C-alpha positions as CSV (number, residue, x, y, z in Angstrom):
1,M,-30.1,-69.0,-58.0
2,E,-26.7,-69.4,-59.6
3,Y,-25.0,-68.1,-62.7
4,L,-21.5,-68.8,-64.1
5,V,-19.8,-65.6,-65.8
6,V,-17.2,-66.6,-68.3
7,A,-14.8,-63.9,-68.8
8,L,-12.8,-64.3,-72.3
9,G,-9.2,-63.2,-72.6
10,N,-5.8,-64.4,-73.1
11,P,-3.3,-65.3,-70.0
12,G,0.0,-63.2,-69.4
13,T,0.9,-59.9,-69.0
14,R,1.7,-59.3,-72.9
15,Y,-2.3,-59.3,-73.2
16,S,-3.7,-58.0,-69.9
17,N,-4.7,-54.5,-71.4
18,T,-5.8,-55.5,-74.9
19,R,-9.0,-55.2,-76.5
20,H,-9.7,-58.8,-76.7
21,N,-9.2,-59.0,-72.8
22,I,-12.1,-56.7,-72.3
23,G,-13.9,-59.9,-70.5
24,W,-11.0,-60.2,-67.9
25,M,-11.1,-56.3,-67.3
26,V,-14.8,-56.4,-66.6
27,A,-14.1,-60.0,-64.3
28,D,-11.5,-58.1,-62.4
29,T,-13.4,-55.0,-61.8
30,L,-16.6,-57.1,-60.6
31,V,-14.4,-59.6,-58.4
32,G,-12.5,-56.2,-57.0
33,S,-10.4,-57.5,-53.7
34,G,-12.3,-60.7,-53.5
35,G,-9.3,-62.5,-54.6
36,W,-9.1,-65.2,-57.4
37,H,-8.7,-69.4,-56.9
38,A,-6.2,-70.6,-59.4
39,E,-6.5,-74.3,-60.7
40,R,-4.2,-76.0,-63.3
41,R,-6.1,-79.3,-63.5
42,P,-8.0,-80.7,-65.4
43,V,-7.4,-77.5,-67.2
44,A,-5.9,-74.0,-66.5
45,L,-8.5,-71.3,-64.9
46,E,-9.2,-68.7,-62.2
47,W,-12.3,-68.5,-60.5
48,S,-14.0,-66.5,-57.6
49,T,-17.5,-66.6,-56.1
50,L,-19.6,-63.7,-55.2
51,S,-23.1,-63.3,-54.0
52,I,-25.2,-60.1,-55.4
53,S,-28.7,-59.6,-54.5
54,G,-29.0,-63.2,-52.9
55,T,-27.8,-64.7,-56.4
56,T,-24.4,-66.5,-56.4
57,L,-22.1,-65.5,-59.3
58,H,-19.2,-67.8,-60.1
59,V,-17.0,-65.7,-62.1
60,L,-14.2,-67.8,-64.3
61,K,-11.0,-66.6,-66.3
62,P,-10.2,-69.5,-68.4
63,G,-6.4,-69.8,-68.1
64,T,-6.2,-71.3,-71.6
65,Y,-5.6,-69.2,-74.6
66,M,-8.8,-67.8,-76.2
67,N,-9.2,-70.6,-78.6
68,L,-9.6,-73.0,-76.0
69,S,-11.5,-71.2,-73.3
70,G,-14.5,-73.3,-73.7
71,Q,-12.6,-76.2,-71.9
72,A,-12.7,-74.2,-68.5
73,A,-16.3,-73.1,-69.2
74,R,-17.3,-76.9,-69.6
75,V,-15.2,-78.0,-66.6
76,M,-16.6,-75.4,-64.3
77,A,-20.3,-75.6,-65.6
78,A,-20.1,-79.5,-65.2
79,R,-18.9,-79.1,-61.5
80,L,-21.5,-76.5,-60.7
81,K,-24.2,-78.5,-62.5
82,L,-25.2,-75.6,-64.4
83,S,-26.9,-75.7,-67.9
84,P,-26.1,-73.4,-70.6
85,D,-28.5,-70.7,-70.2
86,R,-27.1,-70.1,-66.7
87,I,-23.9,-69.1,-68.3
88,I,-22.9,-65.5,-69.2
89,V,-19.6,-64.9,-71.2
90,V,-18.3,-61.6,-71.4
91,V,-16.7,-60.9,-74.6
92,D,-15.3,-58.3,-76.9
93,E,-17.4,-57.4,-80.0
94,Y,-15.8,-55.3,-82.7
95,N,-19.1,-54.7,-84.5
96,F,-19.9,-52.3,-81.4
97,P,-18.0,-49.1,-80.6
98,V,-16.1,-48.8,-77.6
99,G,-18.6,-48.1,-74.7
100,R,-21.5,-50.2,-75.8
101,V,-22.4,-53.5,-74.0
102,H,-25.1,-55.5,-75.2
103,L,-26.7,-58.8,-73.8
104,R,-28.3,-61.8,-75.8
105,L,-29.1,-65.2,-75.8
106,G,-27.8,-67.6,-78.3
107,G,-26.2,-67.0,-81.7
108,S,-23.3,-67.6,-83.9
109,D,-19.6,-67.4,-82.9
110,G,-19.3,-64.4,-85.3
111,G,-16.0,-65.4,-86.0
112,H,-14.8,-65.1,-82.5
113,N,-12.5,-68.0,-81.6
114,G,-13.6,-67.7,-77.9
115,L,-17.1,-68.2,-78.8
116,T,-16.1,-71.1,-81.4
117,S,-14.7,-72.8,-78.3
118,M,-17.6,-72.2,-76.0
119,I,-20.0,-73.4,-78.5
120,E,-18.0,-76.5,-79.3
121,E,-17.3,-77.5,-75.7
122,L,-20.8,-76.8,-74.5
123,G,-22.4,-78.3,-77.3
124,T,-24.8,-75.7,-78.0
125,D,-25.1,-71.9,-78.7
126,K,-27.8,-71.2,-76.1
127,F,-25.6,-69.4,-73.6
128,W,-25.8,-65.6,-72.7
129,R,-23.3,-63.0,-74.2
130,L,-22.4,-59.9,-72.8
131,R,-21.0,-58.3,-75.6
132,C,-18.4,-55.4,-75.0
133,G,-17.5,-52.9,-77.9
134,I,-14.0,-52.8,-79.2
135,D,-14.8,-50.8,-82.2
136,R,-13.8,-51.8,-85.9
137,K,-10.7,-49.7,-86.5
138,F,-8.8,-52.2,-88.6
139,G,-8.3,-52.9,-92.5
140,P,-8.1,-56.2,-94.2
141,G,-5.9,-58.6,-92.7
142,E,-5.5,-56.5,-89.5
143,L,-8.1,-58.1,-87.0
144,V,-5.3,-60.2,-85.1
145,D,-3.1,-57.5,-84.5
146,Y,-6.1,-55.1,-83.8
147,V,-7.7,-57.0,-81.1
148,L,-4.3,-58.0,-79.6
149,A,-3.5,-54.3,-79.1
150,P,-4.3,-52.0,-76.1
151,F,-7.1,-49.3,-76.3
152,G,-5.9,-46.0,-77.4
153,T,-5.5,-43.2,-74.8
154,E,-8.1,-41.5,-76.6
155,E,-10.7,-44.3,-75.6
156,S,-9.9,-45.0,-72.1
157,D,-13.0,-43.1,-70.9
158,A,-15.2,-44.7,-73.1
159,C,-13.4,-48.3,-72.1
160,N,-13.6,-47.4,-68.3
161,A,-17.3,-46.5,-68.7
162,M,-17.9,-49.9,-70.7
163,I,-16.4,-51.8,-68.0
164,T,-18.6,-49.9,-65.4
165,K,-21.7,-50.5,-67.6
166,A,-20.7,-54.3,-67.9
167,V,-20.2,-54.7,-64.2
168,D,-23.6,-53.3,-63.8
169,A,-24.9,-55.4,-66.1
170,L,-23.9,-58.6,-64.5
171,K,-25.2,-57.1,-61.0
172,N,-28.5,-56.5,-62.9
173,I,-28.4,-60.1,-64.1
174,A,-27.9,-61.2,-60.4
175,A,-30.7,-59.2,-59.4
176,I,-33.5,-59.7,-61.8
177,G,-32.2,-62.6,-64.3
178,P,-30.9,-62.0,-67.6
179,D,-34.4,-62.0,-69.5
180,K,-35.3,-58.8,-67.5
181,A,-32.0,-57.2,-67.4
182,M,-31.4,-57.6,-71.3
183,Q,-34.1,-54.8,-71.6
184,T,-32.2,-52.5,-69.3
185,V,-28.5,-53.4,-70.5
186,N,-29.2,-53.0,-74.3
187,R,-31.5,-49.7,-74.0
188,V,-28.5,-48.0,-72.4
189,A,-26.1,-46.7,-75.0
């Protein structure tokens, strides 16, 4: 069994600890000291391969900015010959409080440029989303600045717990598959 985990984020130290990069934070925690392989062609990306519970997880960090992240996902999915239902996208979700993790298959992009790119490049919305809450503490016209800002110090414990939950969710997916894992992942507050 194989899955492609696509961690959404933006490259560069300027974005490394921002809300929009929670996907990369989860991926870095999952991979740990396992290391990343970097490629620049045909599209910039970093990837690592792990074996968890007898399942292979190919973990991908697109090296493009968020709005083009589907390009790297398409390249890697084609290389691995994986269908979209074998793809799990780790993405920030402002409709959830910091700390909440939720797994689901398919759905709209919800205005998220990374998901828009994924849907366009894969030609379907039928891939898994592991949504990580970043909260909705912004007013009209403030979304971009909000998602490109770091988590507040008062949110650090909840953010760290969320990263742990997301890593555990990915391990659970590897162990029992996303359909069964969804029941456990979505039940945990």
